[in-house]
C-alpha positions in Angstrom: 41.0 108.2 111.4 44.7 107.3 114.3 43.6 103.6 113.2 44.5 104.7 109.2 47.6 105.4 110.1 49.0 103.3 112.4 51.9 101.2 111.6 52.2 103.5 108.3 55.9 104.3 109.4 56.6 101.7 111.2 60.7 99.5 109.9 61.4 96.5 110.7 64.4 96.0 112.8 67.4 94.0 111.7 69.9 91.9 114.6 72.5 93.0 112.0 73.6 96.6 111.9 74.1 97.1 107.7 76.1 100.7 106.7 77.0 102.2 104.4 80.5 103.9 105.1 83.3 102.4 103.3 85.3 99.9 105.5 89.0 99.6 105.5 90.4 96.0 103.8 92.8 94.5 105.8 93.6 92.0 109.0 95.5 92.3 112.1 99.0 91.2 111.9 99.4 88.4 112.7 96.6 87.4 109.5 99.1 89.8 107.4 102.5 88.0 108.3 100.5 84.8 108.1 99.7 86.2 104.2 103.3 87.1 103.4 103.9 83.9 104.2 101.2 82.7 101.0 102.2 81.4 97.3 100.9 84.1 95.4 97.8 83.0 92.8 96.0 84.6 90.1 92.3 85.2 89.6 90.4 86.7 86.7 87.2 87.4 88.5 87.6 91.3 88.0 89.6 91.4 84.9 88.3 94.6 82.6 87.4 93.3 79.4 86.3 96.4 77.6 88.5 100.2 77.5 91.6 100.7 76.8 93.8 98.3 78.6 92.2 95.5 78.0 93.6 91.8 77.4 91.9 91.3 73.9 94.6 94.2 73.2 97.8 91.5 74.0 99.9 89.5 71.5 99.2 86.5 71.4 102.5 85.4 70.6 104.1 87.8 74.5 101.0 86.2 75.9 101.9 82.7 75.3 105.7 83.3 75.1 106.1 85.6 77.9 103.5 86.7 80.4 101.9 83.5 81.1 105.9 81.7 82.2 106.3 85.4 84.0 103.0 84.1 86.0 104.0 80.7 87.1 107.3 81.2 87.8 105.8 84.0 90.3 103.7 81.6 91.8 106.7 79.8 92.9 106.8 82.8 96.0 105.8 83.8 99.2 103.5 86.9 99.3 106.8 88.6 100.8 109.3 87.6 97.6 106.3 88.7 95.3 105.7 92.7 96.7 109.4 94.7 96.1 109.6 98.4 96.0 111.4 98.2 93.1 108.8 95.9 90.5 105.7 94.6 92.5 104.1 97.1 94.5 100.9 98.8 95.3 100.0 101.8 94.4 97.5 104.7 95.2 93.9 105.4 93.8 94.3 108.4 93.6 98.5 108.4 91.8 96.6 106.7 89.0 96.2 108.1 85.9 92.9 110.7 85.7 91.6 107.6 82.5 92.0 105.0 84.6 90.2 106.2 87.8 87.5 107.1 85.3 87.2 103.4 84.5 87.3 102.5 87.7 84.5 103.6 88.5 82.7 103.0 85.2 83.1 99.5 86.0 82.6 99.3 89.7 86.2 99.3 91.5 86.7 102.0 92.7 85.7 102.2 96.2 89.0 100.7 96.7 92.3 102.9 97.2 94.6 100.1 96.6 96.0 99.0 93.5 99.4 96.6 92.4 101.7 97.0 89.1 103.6 94.0 88.8 106.8 94.3 86.3 106.5 92.6 83.3 109.6 93.4 81.4 110.6 97.2 79.7 107.1 98.9 80.3 104.9 96.3 80.9 102.5 96.2 83.9 100.0 93.8 84.9 97.4 95.7 87.2 95.0 94.1 89.7 93.9 93.4 93.3 95.6 92.4 96.3 93.7 89.8 98.4 95.5 88.2 101.1 97.6 86.4 98.6 95.4 86.2 95.8 96.3 88.9 93.0 93.4 89.6 91.2 93.9 90.6 87.7 92.9 93.8 85.9 94.4 95.2 83.1 97.1 94.7 81.4 99.3 98.2 80.3 102.1 97.3 77.8 103.1 101.7 77.4 103.0 101.8 81.7 100.1 104.1 81.3 98.3 103.5 84.2 101.1 105.5 86.5 103.6 106.9 84.0 106.4 106.6 86.1 109.3 110.0 87.0 112.5 107.9 86.4 114.6 107.8 83.4 
């Protein structure tokens, strides 16, 4: 009888310690200084193709005549030039509107704590995640709804 139960509760041992805890993203100060000197670039791997702030809703003429040119111009800026308190800045997830926070859960991006708002003109904003010098584009927010400003 003892022979039957032998090995039932054994678990394989792993050399790598795998944890399910969320870990802070970020590097050393030297890494950050290096990244701040790199030019901004765009990635589209996490772009939301459904929901309220999808790029499917962008006006075609605005995209070609304004947005694309604006993004091209930003590429000449370093990360430290691109990120400014007045225009392009980080916003904590807890400060996003409830609909945006729920959408992040649905698209499985709720493990990020910080998102970036990029001022395109007037109320128009581009939203995404900054990883190193790569801006991962997520949402198009033409009416400044994701994190409305209290400024008048």
